[in-house]
Steps between C-alpha positions, in 0.01 A plus 500: 500500500800718587535839340767569241762618748450197725515270197828653379658472846377141539652396166829675578520335844450157343791573267713656775524810280503860619323801355843642420589191298171521311566870437847426360369221277208698358618860493202599717617715790512357850294799618227423244491132603489594867201726442331227296541244780363746757190556288568869446418473131428251225764470230437503129439174314836552325683490833321182607588336168864598557502361857329167428786300342742612771257383766428165335130579453284588202378851431148360545580402861610856571193642324279272713678612819446862393129425460500571126404145399287230657699191601514249218261209536673166554520287191232231477710295262708253697871454459629455150584137430787414272441247229718193512 
């Protein structure tokens, strides 16, 4: 599993979004985000919660990438079927 910085960069690449754009959208400085992606420090949970909606991921996904939570087990219940 990639580390938090690699995960953030991967998600941003998929969205064709820059760190600067994420910084503008979230109010988190570009310098802070750059240090996060280089693995120089781990941000607070509050920062990850603030980043998540602008990255199109859940806070849980960021917490998992940071190593704070174990990956969620896949659901054993199949797809939900609509009643006719």
